[in-house]
PDB file of N, CA, C and O in Angstrom:
ATOM      1  N   UNK A   1      -0.471 175.631  64.229  1.00  0.00           N
ATOM      2  CA  UNK A   1      -0.051 176.751  65.055  1.00  0.00           C
ATOM      3  C   UNK A   1       1.398 176.521  65.482  1.00  0.00           C
ATOM      4  O   UNK A   1       1.743 175.445  65.969  1.00  0.00           O
ATOM      5  N   UNK A   2       2.233 177.525  65.300  1.00  0.00           N
ATOM      6  CA  UNK A   2       3.643 177.383  65.666  1.00  0.00           C
ATOM      7  C   UNK A   2       3.848 177.608  67.157  1.00  0.00           C
ATOM      8  O   UNK A   2       2.975 178.136  67.845  1.00  0.00           O
ATOM      9  N   UNK A   3       4.999 177.205  67.638  1.00  0.00           N
ATOM     10  CA  UNK A   3       5.324 177.333  69.056  1.00  0.00           C
ATOM     11  C   UNK A   3       6.275 178.506  69.232  1.00  0.00           C
ATOM     12  O   UNK A   3       7.494 178.338  69.178  1.00  0.00           O
ATOM     13  N   UNK A   4       5.718 179.697  69.442  1.00  0.00           N
ATOM     14  CA  UNK A   4       6.525 180.880  69.693  1.00  0.00           C
ATOM     15  C   UNK A   4       6.829 180.975  71.177  1.00  0.00           C
ATOM     16  O   UNK A   4       6.067 180.474  72.004  1.00  0.00           O
ATOM     17  N   UNK A   5       7.930 181.611  71.516  1.00  0.00           N
ATOM     18  CA  UNK A   5       8.305 181.739  72.924  1.00  0.00           C
ATOM     19  C   UNK A   5       7.432 182.726  73.673  1.00  0.00           C
ATOM     20  O   UNK A   5       7.318 182.635  74.895  1.00  0.00           O
ATOM     21  N   UNK A   6       6.816 183.662  72.978  1.00  0.00           N
ATOM     22  CA  UNK A   6       5.937 184.635  73.626  1.00  0.00           C
ATOM     23  C   UNK A   6       4.493 184.214  73.460  1.00  0.00           C
ATOM     24  O   UNK A   6       4.099 183.673  72.427  1.00  0.00           O
ATOM     25  N   UNK A   7       3.721 184.470  74.481  1.00  0.00           N
ATOM     26  CA  UNK A   7       2.287 184.213  74.418  1.00  0.00           C
ATOM     27  C   UNK A   7       1.550 185.535  74.335  1.00  0.00           C
ATOM     28  O   UNK A   7       1.975 186.454  73.634  1.00  0.00           O
ATOM     29  N   UNK A   8       0.447 185.624  75.051  1.00  0.00           N
ATOM     30  CA  UNK A   8      -0.326 186.863  75.068  1.00  0.00           C
ATOM     31  C   UNK A   8       0.506 187.991  75.659  1.00  0.00           C
ATOM     32  O   UNK A   8       1.324 187.781  76.556  1.00  0.00           O
ATOM     33  N   UNK A   9       0.280 189.189  75.137  1.00  0.00           N
ATOM     34  CA  UNK A   9       0.999 190.368  75.608  1.00  0.00           C
ATOM     35  C   UNK A   9       0.109 191.078  76.619  1.00  0.00           C
ATOM     36  O   UNK A   9      -1.015 191.470  76.307  1.00  0.00           O
ATOM     37  N   UNK A  10       0.636 191.241  77.854  1.00  0.00           N
ATOM     38  CA  UNK A  10      -0.124 191.918  78.911  1.00  0.00           C
ATOM     39  C   UNK A  10      -0.145 193.415  78.661  1.00  0.00           C
ATOM     40  O   UNK A  10       0.793 193.987  78.105  1.00  0.00           O
ATOM     41  N   UNK A  11      -1.224 194.025  79.080  1.00  0.00           N
ATOM     42  CA  UNK A  11      -1.314 195.479  79.031  1.00  0.00           C
ATOM     43  C   UNK A  11      -1.041 195.973  80.442  1.00  0.00           C
ATOM     44  O   UNK A  11      -1.913 195.897  81.307  1.00  0.00           O
ATOM     45  N   UNK A  12       0.154 196.474  80.678  1.00  0.00           N
ATOM     46  CA  UNK A  12       0.603 196.884  81.995  1.00  0.00           C
ATOM     47  C   UNK A  12       1.033 198.347  81.911  1.00  0.00           C
ATOM     48  O   UNK A  12       1.324 198.852  80.826  1.00  0.00           O
ATOM     49  N   UNK A  13       1.070 199.024  83.055  1.00  0.00           N
ATOM     50  CA  UNK A  13       1.490 200.419  83.058  1.00  0.00           C
ATOM     51  C   UNK A  13       2.971 200.499  82.664  1.00  0.00           C
ATOM     52  O   UNK A  13       3.821 199.937  83.355  1.00  0.00           O
ATOM     53  N   UNK A  14       3.277 201.170  81.593  1.00  0.00           N
ATOM     54  CA  UNK A  14       4.652 201.168  81.084  1.00  0.00           C
ATOM     55  C   UNK A  14       5.551 202.225  81.722  1.00  0.00           C
ATOM     56  O   UNK A  14       5.088 203.218  82.284  1.00  0.00           O
ATOM     57  N   UNK A  15       6.829 201.976  81.614  1.00  0.00           N
ATOM     58  CA  UNK A  15       7.865 202.955  81.931  1.00  0.00           C
ATOM     59  C   UNK A  15       8.519 203.258  80.599  1.00  0.00           C
ATOM     60  O   UNK A  15       8.980 202.343  79.916  1.00  0.00           O
ATOM     61  N   UNK A  16       8.569 204.504  80.223  1.00  0.00           N
ATOM     62  CA  UNK A  16       9.059 204.875  78.900  1.00  0.00           C
ATOM     63  C   UNK A  16      10.584 204.851  78.847  1.00  0.00           C
ATOM     64  O   UNK A  16      11.263 205.436  79.690  1.00  0.00           O
ATOM     65  N   UNK A  17      11.100 204.162  77.836  1.00  0.00           N
ATOM     66  CA  UNK A  17      12.525 204.110  77.551  1.00  0.00           C
ATOM     67  C   UNK A  17      12.729 204.435  76.081  1.00  0.00           C
ATOM     68  O   UNK A  17      11.856 204.185  75.251  1.00  0.00           O
ATOM     69  N   UNK A  18      13.865 204.984  75.774  1.00  0.00           N
ATOM     70  CA  UNK A  18      14.226 205.223  74.384  1.00  0.00           C
ATOM     71  C   UNK A  18      15.429 204.350  74.071  1.00  0.00           C
ATOM     72  O   UNK A  18      16.449 204.425  74.756  1.00  0.00           O
ATOM     73  N   UNK A  19      15.316 203.526  73.044  1.00  0.00           N
ATOM     74  CA  UNK A  19      16.413 202.640  72.658  1.00  0.00           C
ATOM     75  C   UNK A  19      16.663 202.745  71.163  1.00  0.00           C
ATOM     76  O   UNK A  19      15.772 203.105  70.393  1.00  0.00           O
ATOM     77  N   UNK A  20      17.869 202.430  70.770  1.00  0.00           N
ATOM     78  CA  UNK A  20      18.213 202.332  69.361  1.00  0.00           C
ATOM     79  C   UNK A  20      18.478 200.874  69.054  1.00  0.00           C
ATOM     80  O   UNK A  20      19.226 200.205  69.768  1.00  0.00           O
ATOM     81  N   UNK A  21      17.865 200.382  67.992  1.00  0.00           N
ATOM     82  CA  UNK A  21      18.041 198.997  67.581  1.00  0.00           C
ATOM     83  C   UNK A  21      18.715 198.954  66.221  1.00  0.00           C
ATOM     84  O   UNK A  21      18.485 199.831  65.387  1.00  0.00           O
ATOM     85  N   UNK A  22      19.532 197.960  65.991  1.00  0.00           N
ATOM     86  CA  UNK A  22      20.046 197.773  64.636  1.00  0.00           C
ATOM     87  C   UNK A  22      18.869 197.515  63.687  1.00  0.00           C
ATOM     88  O   UNK A  22      17.857 196.938  64.085  1.00  0.00           O
ATOM     89  N   UNK A  23      19.012 197.943  62.450  1.00  0.00           N
ATOM     90  CA  UNK A  23      17.914 197.818  61.480  1.00  0.00           C
ATOM     91  C   UNK A  23      17.426 196.382  61.348  1.00  0.00           C
ATOM     92  O   UNK A  23      16.220 196.150  61.262  1.00  0.00           O
ATOM     93  N   UNK A  24      18.344 195.411  61.331  1.00  0.00           N
ATOM     94  CA  UNK A  24      17.946 194.011  61.183  1.00  0.00           C
ATOM     95  C   UNK A  24      17.135 193.531  62.383  1.00  0.00           C
ATOM     96  O   UNK A  24      16.178 192.774  62.223  1.00  0.00           O
ATOM     97  N   UNK A  25      17.510 193.963  63.570  1.00  0.00           N
ATOM     98  CA  UNK A  25      16.749 193.591  64.772  1.00  0.00           C
ATOM     99  C   UNK A  25      15.338 194.173  64.680  1.00  0.00           C
ATOM    100  O   UNK A  25      14.367 193.501  65.029  1.00  0.00           O
ATOM    101  N   UNK A  26      15.220 195.406  64.219  1.00  0.00           N
ATOM    102  CA  UNK A  26      13.894 196.026  64.072  1.00  0.00           C
ATOM    103  C   UNK A  26      13.055 195.273  63.049  1.00  0.00           C
ATOM    104  O   UNK A  26      11.867 195.041  63.273  1.00  0.00           O
ATOM    105  N   UNK A  27      13.664 194.888  61.922  1.00  0.00           N
ATOM    106  CA  UNK A  27      12.915 194.126  60.910  1.00  0.00           C
ATOM    107  C   UNK A  27      12.452 192.791  61.476  1.00  0.00           C
ATOM    108  O   UNK A  27      11.318 192.373  61.245  1.00  0.00           O
ATOM    109  N   UNK A  28      13.329 192.123  62.218  1.00  0.00           N
ATOM    110  CA  UNK A  28      12.953 190.835  62.821  1.00  0.00           C
ATOM    111  C   UNK A  28      11.858 191.019  63.869  1.00  0.00           C
ATOM    112  O   UNK A  28      10.939 190.205  63.957  1.00  0.00           O
ATOM    113  N   UNK A  29      11.952 192.071  64.653  1.00  0.00           N
ATOM    114  CA  UNK A  29      10.942 192.364  65.665  1.00  0.00           C
ATOM    115  C   UNK A  29       9.587 192.638  65.013  1.00  0.00           C
ATOM    116  O   UNK A  29       8.551 192.184  65.498  1.00  0.00           O
ATOM    117  N   UNK A  30       9.607 193.377  63.922  1.00  0.00           N
ATOM    118  CA  UNK A  30       8.376 193.670  63.180  1.00  0.00           C
ATOM    119  C   UNK A  30       7.765 192.386  62.625  1.00  0.00           C
ATOM    120  O   UNK A  30       6.555 192.178  62.710  1.00  0.00           O
ATOM    121  N   UNK A  31       8.609 191.530  62.056  1.00  0.00           N
ATOM    122  CA  UNK A  31       8.120 190.254  61.523  1.00  0.00           C
ATOM    123  C   UNK A  31       7.554 189.384  62.646  1.00  0.00           C
ATOM    124  O   UNK A  31       6.522 188.736  62.469  1.00  0.00           O
ATOM    125  N   UNK A  32       8.223 189.367  63.792  1.00  0.00           N
ATOM    126  CA  UNK A  32       7.749 188.592  64.939  1.00  0.00           C
ATOM    127  C   UNK A  32       6.371 189.090  65.380  1.00  0.00           C
ATOM    128  O   UNK A  32       5.475 188.292  65.656  1.00  0.00           O
ATOM    129  N   UNK A  33       6.210 190.408  65.446  1.00  0.00           N
ATOM    130  CA  UNK A  33       4.923 190.995  65.844  1.00  0.00           C
ATOM    131  C   UNK A  33       3.825 190.590  64.871  1.00  0.00           C
ATOM    132  O   UNK A  33       2.710 190.274  65.285  1.00  0.00           O
ATOM    133  N   UNK A  34       4.134 190.599  63.589  1.00  0.00           N
ATOM    134  CA  UNK A  34       3.133 190.203  62.588  1.00  0.00           C
ATOM    135  C   UNK A  34       2.738 188.739  62.757  1.00  0.00           C
ATOM    136  O   UNK A  34       1.553 188.407  62.733  1.00  0.00           O
ATOM    137  N   UNK A  35       3.733 187.861  62.928  1.00  0.00           N
ATOM    138  CA  UNK A  35       3.458 186.433  63.075  1.00  0.00           C
ATOM    139  C   UNK A  35       2.689 186.160  64.369  1.00  0.00           C
ATOM    140  O   UNK A  35       1.705 185.421  64.359  1.00  0.00           O
ATOM    141  N   UNK A  36       3.127 186.744  65.470  1.00  0.00           N
ATOM    142  CA  UNK A  36       2.450 186.547  66.747  1.00  0.00           C
ATOM    143  C   UNK A  36       1.021 187.090  66.684  1.00  0.00           C
ATOM    144  O   UNK A  36       0.103 186.493  67.244  1.00  0.00           O
ATOM    145  N   UNK A  37       0.839 188.210  66.009  1.00  0.00           N
ATOM    146  CA  UNK A  37      -0.496 188.778  65.857  1.00  0.00           C
ATOM    147  C   UNK A  37      -1.435 187.848  65.118  1.00  0.00           C
ATOM    148  O   UNK A  37      -2.595 187.690  65.500  1.00  0.00           O
ATOM    149  N   UNK A  38      -0.936 187.234  64.061  1.00  0.00           N
ATOM    150  CA  UNK A  38      -1.739 186.271  63.303  1.00  0.00           C
ATOM    151  C   UNK A  38      -2.054 185.056  64.168  1.00  0.00           C
ATOM    152  O   UNK A  38      -3.185 184.571  64.185  1.00  0.00           O
ATOM    153  N   UNK A  39      -1.038 184.565  64.891  1.00  0.00           N
ATOM    154  CA  UNK A  39      -1.225 183.396  65.762  1.00  0.00           C
ATOM    155  C   UNK A  39      -2.275 183.649  66.838  1.00  0.00           C
ATOM    156  O   UNK A  39      -3.070 182.763  67.154  1.00  0.00           O
ATOM    157  N   UNK A  40      -2.281 184.852  67.400  1.00  0.00           N
ATOM    158  CA  UNK A  40      -3.185 185.181  68.503  1.00  0.00           C
ATOM    159  C   UNK A  40      -4.433 185.928  68.064  1.00  0.00           C
ATOM    160  O   UNK A  40      -5.288 186.246  68.891  1.00  0.00           O
ATOM    161  N   UNK A  41      -4.544 186.206  66.792  1.00  0.00           N
ATOM    162  CA  UNK A  41      -5.732 186.885  66.286  1.00  0.00           C
ATOM    163  C   UNK A  41      -5.862 188.317  66.758  1.00  0.00           C
ATOM    164  O   UNK A  41      -6.971 188.795  66.999  1.00  0.00           O
ATOM    165  N   UNK A  42      -4.733 189.010  66.894  1.00  0.00           N
ATOM    166  CA  UNK A  42      -4.766 190.398  67.329  1.00  0.00           C
ATOM    167  C   UNK A  42      -3.700 191.190  66.583  1.00  0.00           C
ATOM    168  O   UNK A  42      -2.727 190.625  66.082  1.00  0.00           O
ATOM    169  N   UNK A  43      -3.893 192.490  66.515  1.00  0.00           N
ATOM    170  CA  UNK A  43      -2.892 193.362  65.902  1.00  0.00           C
ATOM    171  C   UNK A  43      -1.965 193.840  67.005  1.00  0.00           C
ATOM    172  O   UNK A  43      -2.416 194.403  68.002  1.00  0.00           O
ATOM    173  N   UNK A  44      -0.664 193.617  66.827  1.00  0.00           N
ATOM    174  CA  UNK A  44       0.307 193.991  67.841  1.00  0.00           C
ATOM    175  C   UNK A  44       1.224 195.091  67.338  1.00  0.00           C
ATOM    176  O   UNK A  44       1.681 195.073  66.195  1.00  0.00           O
ATOM    177  N   UNK A  45       1.480 196.044  68.213  1.00  0.00           N
ATOM    178  CA  UNK A  45       2.497 197.041  67.910  1.00  0.00           C
ATOM    179  C   UNK A  45       3.847 196.407  68.200  1.00  0.00           C
ATOM    180  O   UNK A  45       4.014 195.710  69.201  1.00  0.00           O
ATOM    181  N   UNK A  46       4.793 196.650  67.332  1.00  0.00           N
ATOM    182  CA  UNK A  46       6.128 196.090  67.493  1.00  0.00           C
ATOM    183  C   UNK A  46       6.715 196.437  68.858  1.00  0.00           C
ATOM    184  O   UNK A  46       7.352 195.595  69.492  1.00  0.00           O
ATOM    185  N   UNK A  47       6.508 197.650  69.306  1.00  0.00           N
ATOM    186  CA  UNK A  47       7.092 198.092  70.572  1.00  0.00           C
ATOM    187  C   UNK A  47       6.556 197.315  71.769  1.00  0.00           C
ATOM    188  O   UNK A  47       7.218 197.243  72.804  1.00  0.00           O
ATOM    189  N   UNK A  48       5.372 196.738  71.641  1.00  0.00           N
ATOM    190  CA  UNK A  48       4.779 195.978  72.748  1.00  0.00           C
ATOM    191  C   UNK A  48       5.484 194.639  72.986  1.00  0.00           C
ATOM    192  O   UNK A  48       5.256 193.998  74.012  1.00  0.00           O
ATOM    193  N   UNK A  49       6.330 194.217  72.058  1.00  0.00           N
ATOM    194  CA  UNK A  49       7.023 192.946  72.207  1.00  0.00           C
ATOM    195  C   UNK A  49       8.302 193.050  73.025  1.00  0.00           C
ATOM    196  O   UNK A  49       8.748 192.062  73.609  1.00  0.00           O
ATOM    197  N   UNK A  50       8.887 194.222  73.072  1.00  0.00           N
ATOM    198  CA  UNK A  50      10.205 194.375  73.675  1.00  0.00           C
ATOM    199  C   UNK A  50      10.206 193.974  75.145  1.00  0.00           C
ATOM    200  O   UNK A  50      11.058 193.189  75.563  1.00  0.00           O
ATOM    201  N   UNK A  51       9.285 194.486  75.927  1.00  0.00           N
ATOM    202  CA  UNK A  51       9.255 194.165  77.358  1.00  0.00           C
ATOM    203  C   UNK A  51       9.032 192.676  77.614  1.00  0.00           C
ATOM    204  O   UNK A  51       9.773 192.099  78.410  1.00  0.00           O
ATOM    205  N   UNK A  52       8.052 192.020  76.985  1.00  0.00           N
ATOM    206  CA  UNK A  52       7.881 190.584  77.234  1.00  0.00           C
ATOM    207  C   UNK A  52       9.089 189.761  76.790  1.00  0.00           C
ATOM    208  O   UNK A  52       9.417 188.755  77.420  1.00  0.00           O
ATOM    209  N   UNK A  53       9.752 190.178  75.715  1.00  0.00           N
ATOM    210  CA  UNK A  53      10.942 189.454  75.267  1.00  0.00           C
ATOM    211  C   UNK A  53      12.075 189.582  76.284  1.00  0.00           C
ATOM    212  O   UNK A  53      12.742 188.601  76.611  1.00  0.00           O
ATOM    213  N   UNK A  54      12.282 190.787  76.772  1.00  0.00           N
ATOM    214  CA  UNK A  54      13.313 190.991  77.793  1.00  0.00           C
ATOM    215  C   UNK A  54      12.974 190.236  79.066  1.00  0.00           C
ATOM    216  O   UNK A  54      13.844 189.620  79.684  1.00  0.00           O
ATOM    217  N   UNK A  55      11.696 190.286  79.459  1.00  0.00           N
ATOM    218  CA  UNK A  55      11.261 189.583  80.667  1.00  0.00           C
ATOM    219  C   UNK A  55      11.511 188.084  80.542  1.00  0.00           C
ATOM    220  O   UNK A  55      12.035 187.455  81.462  1.00  0.00           O
ATOM    221  N   UNK A  56      11.137 187.525  79.411  1.00  0.00           N
ATOM    222  CA  UNK A  56      11.326 186.085  79.196  1.00  0.00           C
ATOM    223  C   UNK A  56      12.814 185.727  79.176  1.00  0.00           C
ATOM    224  O   UNK A  56      13.225 184.708  79.730  1.00  0.00           O
ATOM    225  N   UNK A  57      13.601 186.569  78.536  1.00  0.00           N
ATOM    226  CA  UNK A  57      15.039 186.331  78.493  1.00  0.00           C
ATOM    227  C   UNK A  57      15.616 186.291  79.901  1.00  0.00           C
ATOM    228  O   UNK A  57      16.382 185.385  80.232  1.00  0.00           O
ATOM    229  N   UNK A  58      15.258 187.259  80.725  1.00  0.00           N
ATOM    230  CA  UNK A  58      15.801 187.308  82.084  1.00  0.00           C
ATOM    231  C   UNK A  58      15.295 186.154  82.944  1.00  0.00           C
ATOM    232  O   UNK A  58      16.037 185.634  83.777  1.00  0.00           O
ATOM    233  N   UNK A  59      14.043 185.748  82.751  1.00  0.00           N
ATOM    234  CA  UNK A  59      13.491 184.626  83.528  1.00  0.00           C
ATOM    235  C   UNK A  59      14.158 183.304  83.183  1.00  0.00           C
ATOM    236  O   UNK A  59      14.218 182.406  84.023  1.00  0.00           O
ATOM    237  N   UNK A  60      14.656 183.174  81.972  1.00  0.00           N
ATOM    238  CA  UNK A  60      15.247 181.906  81.547  1.00  0.00           C
ATOM    239  C   UNK A  60      16.771 181.921  81.593  1.00  0.00           C
ATOM    240  O   UNK A  60      17.403 180.935  81.212  1.00  0.00           O
ATOM    241  N   UNK A  61      17.365 182.996  82.042  1.00  0.00           N
ATOM    242  CA  UNK A  61      18.819 183.095  82.151  1.00  0.00           C
ATOM    243  C   UNK A  61      19.239 182.582  83.524  1.00  0.00           C
ATOM    244  O   UNK A  61      19.102 183.290  84.521  1.00  0.00           O
ATOM    245  N   UNK A  62      19.742 181.366  83.578  1.00  0.00           N
ATOM    246  CA  UNK A  62      20.071 180.727  84.858  1.00  0.00           C
ATOM    247  C   UNK A  62      21.189 181.455  85.587  1.00  0.00           C
ATOM    248  O   UNK A  62      21.162 181.566  86.813  1.00  0.00           O
ATOM    249  N   UNK A  63      22.169 181.951  84.845  1.00  0.00           N
ATOM    250  CA  UNK A  63      23.257 182.688  85.471  1.00  0.00           C
ATOM    251  C   UNK A  63      22.756 183.942  86.158  1.00  0.00           C
ATOM    252  O   UNK A  63      23.189 184.261  87.265  1.00  0.00           O
ATOM    253  N   UNK A  64      21.848 184.654  85.510  1.00  0.00           N
ATOM    254  CA  UNK A  64      21.254 185.850  86.096  1.00  0.00           C
ATOM    255  C   UNK A  64      20.470 185.497  87.349  1.00  0.00           C
ATOM    256  O   UNK A  64      20.584 186.171  88.372  1.00  0.00           O
ATOM    257  N   UNK A  65      19.667 184.432  87.266  1.00  0.00           N
ATOM    258  CA  UNK A  65      18.852 184.027  88.413  1.00  0.00           C
ATOM    259  C   UNK A  65      19.735 183.672  89.612  1.00  0.00           C
ATOM    260  O   UNK A  65      19.428 184.042  90.745  1.00  0.00           O
ATOM    261  N   UNK A  66      20.818 182.963  89.361  1.00  0.00           N
ATOM    262  CA  UNK A  66      21.712 182.571  90.442  1.00  0.00           C
ATOM    263  C   UNK A  66      22.355 183.801  91.088  1.00  0.00           C
ATOM    264  O   UNK A  66      22.361 183.928  92.312  1.00  0.00           O
ATOM    265  N   UNK A  67      22.890 184.698  90.273  1.00  0.00           N
ATOM    266  CA  UNK A  67      23.531 185.898  90.808  1.00  0.00           C
ATOM    267  C   UNK A  67      22.531 186.805  91.517  1.00  0.00           C
ATOM    268  O   UNK A  67      22.855 187.414  92.537  1.00  0.00           O
ATOM    269  N   UNK A  68      21.334 186.894  90.986  1.00  0.00           N
ATOM    270  CA  UNK A  68      20.301 187.719  91.625  1.00  0.00           C
ATOM    271  C   UNK A  68      19.948 187.158  92.993  1.00  0.00           C
ATOM    272  O   UNK A  68      19.800 187.903  93.961  1.00  0.00           O
ATOM    273  N   UNK A  69      19.814 185.837  93.063  1.00  0.00           N
ATOM    274  CA  UNK A  69      19.494 185.187  94.336  1.00  0.00           C
ATOM    275  C   UNK A  69      20.623 185.404  95.343  1.00  0.00           C
ATOM    276  O   UNK A  69      20.370 185.706  96.510  1.00  0.00           O
ATOM    277  N   UNK A  70      21.862 185.250  94.894  1.00  0.00           N
ATOM    278  CA  UNK A  70      23.003 185.477  95.782  1.00  0.00           C
ATOM    279  C   UNK A  70      23.029 186.920  96.284  1.00  0.00           C
ATOM    280  O   UNK A  70      23.283 187.179  97.460  1.00  0.00           O
ATOM    281  N   UNK A  71      22.767 187.829  95.391  1.00  0.00           N
ATOM    282  CA  UNK A  71      22.783 189.252  95.763  1.00  0.00           C
ATOM    283  C   UNK A  71      21.695 189.568  96.778  1.00  0.00           C
ATOM    284  O   UNK A  71      21.919 190.335  97.714  1.00  0.00           O
ATOM    285  N   UNK A  72      20.500 188.970  96.592  1.00  0.00           N
ATOM    286  CA  UNK A  72      19.395 189.191  97.539  1.00  0.00           C
ATOM    287  C   UNK A  72      19.721 188.631  98.919  1.00  0.00           C
ATOM    288  O   UNK A  72      19.396 189.245  99.936  1.00  0.00           O
ATOM    289  N   UNK A  73      20.358 187.476  98.952  1.00  0.00           N
ATOM    290  CA  UNK A  73      20.645 186.852 100.247  1.00  0.00           C
ATOM    291  C   UNK A  73      21.778 187.557 100.983  1.00  0.00           C
ATOM    292  O   UNK A  73      21.871 187.458 102.207  1.00  0.00           O
ATOM    293  N   UNK A  74      22.635 188.263 100.266  1.00  0.00           N
ATOM    294  CA  UNK A  74      23.721 188.973 100.920  1.00  0.00           C
ATOM    295  C   UNK A  74      23.371 190.418 101.251  1.00  0.00           C
ATOM    296  O   UNK A  74      24.138 191.095 101.936  1.00  0.00           O
ATOM    297  N   UNK A  75      22.229 190.901 100.777  1.00  0.00           N
ATOM    298  CA  UNK A  75      21.788 192.270 101.088  1.00  0.00           C
ATOM    299  C   UNK A  75      21.209 192.342 102.493  1.00  0.00           C
ATOM    300  O   UNK A  75      20.561 191.400 102.950  1.00  0.00           O
ATOM    301  N   UNK A  76      21.444 193.471 103.187  1.00  0.00           N
ATOM    302  CA  UNK A  76      20.880 193.596 104.552  1.00  0.00           C
ATOM    303  C   UNK A  76      19.380 193.774 104.548  1.00  0.00           C
ATOM    304  O   UNK A  76      18.769 193.892 105.611  1.00  0.00           O
TER     305      UNK A  76
END
């Protein structure tokens, strides 16, 4: 079993967004969904990966976390 950065995909109430992706990013996202689906024994829609990927990216971005914390502490 490989070590992917994403685990199980939560089923949460979504907020609809429309985005345009470069073709290569879409192909990679589709391949990621296929691999993760095989790893977890489930069929995944490619679109279901976008939110967890963004969430993980933001959680692991130390610069973002620092600035967010500073902004929260300076807000009234």
